[in-house]
C-alpha positions as a printed NumPy array, in Angstrom:
array([[ 73.298,  61.645, 103.875],
       [ 72.095,  58.133, 104.449],
       [ 74.229,  55.116, 105.417],
       [ 73.263,  51.505, 105.944],
       [ 74.381,  49.973, 109.243],
       [ 74.848,  46.196, 109.497],
       [ 74.764,  44.571, 112.931],
       [ 76.192,  41.133, 113.678],
       [ 76.217,  38.689, 116.604],
       [ 75.718,  40.347, 120.016],
       [ 75.046,  43.77 , 118.443],
       [ 72.247,  42.274, 116.384],
       [ 70.805,  40.742, 119.553],
       [ 70.933,  44.057, 121.466],
       [ 69.361,  46.277, 118.785],
       [ 66.966,  43.534, 117.661],
       [ 67.666,  44.034, 113.954],
       [ 70.32 ,  43.03 , 111.456],
       [ 70.455,  46.384, 109.682],
       [ 69.032,  49.877, 109.543],
       [ 69.458,  53.091, 107.589],
       [ 70.688,  56.151, 109.498],
       [ 70.809,  59.78 , 108.408],
       [ 74.131,  61.468, 109.146],
       [ 75.678,  64.833, 108.351],
       [ 78.018,  65.251, 105.407],
       [ 81.619,  64.951, 106.562],
       [ 80.806,  62.61 , 109.46 ],
       [ 83.326,  59.925, 110.331],
       [ 82.891,  56.464, 111.805],
       [ 83.661,  58.032, 115.187],
       [ 80.706,  60.429, 114.719],
       [ 78.471,  57.548, 113.668],
       [ 79.441,  55.547, 116.768],
       [ 78.47 ,  58.488, 118.998],
       [ 75.097,  58.695, 117.274],
       [ 74.504,  54.951, 117.687],
       [ 75.521,  55.023, 121.373],
       [ 73.048,  57.851, 121.964],
       [ 70.342,  55.779, 120.279],
       [ 71.343,  52.452, 121.888],
       [ 73.36 ,  53.152, 125.093],
       [ 73.526,  49.425, 125.893],
       [ 75.813,  48.721, 122.89 ],
       [ 78.685,  51.055, 123.838],
       [ 81.01 ,  48.357, 125.201],
       [ 80.378,  46.077, 122.224],
       [ 80.892,  48.878, 119.677],
       [ 84.184,  49.851, 121.311],
       [ 85.501,  46.298, 120.754],
       [ 84.054,  45.775, 117.264],
       [ 85.864,  45.676, 113.942],
       [ 84.475,  48.152, 111.42 ],
       [ 84.079,  47.66 , 107.694],
       [ 82.84 ,  50.171, 105.125],
       [ 81.709,  48.731, 101.818],
       [ 83.314,  45.39 , 102.761],
       [ 86.781,  46.836, 103.584],
       [ 88.084,  47.151, 107.135],
       [ 88.651,  50.776, 108.167],
       [ 89.773,  52.971, 111.057],
       [ 87.373,  55.251, 112.943],
       [ 88.637,  58.457, 111.318],
       [ 87.413,  57.549, 107.812],
       [ 84.837,  60.001, 106.418],
       [ 81.61 ,  58.383, 105.29 ],
       [ 79.886,  58.955, 101.966],
       [ 76.227,  58.878, 101.018],
       [ 74.902,  55.295, 100.816],
       [ 77.995,  53.672, 102.327],
       [ 77.382,  50.356, 104.075],
       [ 78.969,  50.207, 107.533],
       [ 79.348,  46.853, 109.296],
       [ 80.082,  46.588, 113.011],
       [ 81.548,  43.147, 113.71 ],
       [ 81.928,  42.331, 117.405],
       [ 84.464,  39.804, 118.657],
       [ 83.096,  36.279, 118.745],
       [ 84.015,  33.832, 121.472],
       [ 84.189,  30.11 , 121.193],
       [ 86.61 ,  27.473, 120.19 ]])
């Protein structure tokens, strides 16, 4: 299965891209996807752990099972005022 990953703010800066396509196994959850991304980009672990997650533009929990061609957005907290 293939999913599209969208990166925003500090995540985008760390991975040096705004999106990418990742192959995952059928039945994988967001939690599984996060493990895969942390293996690929160890420096983003802390940011991923604090990020909101949206699948196909709806906020979700980490236990949701992904489907082929889902779009997953990781939205880190943004500081400022």
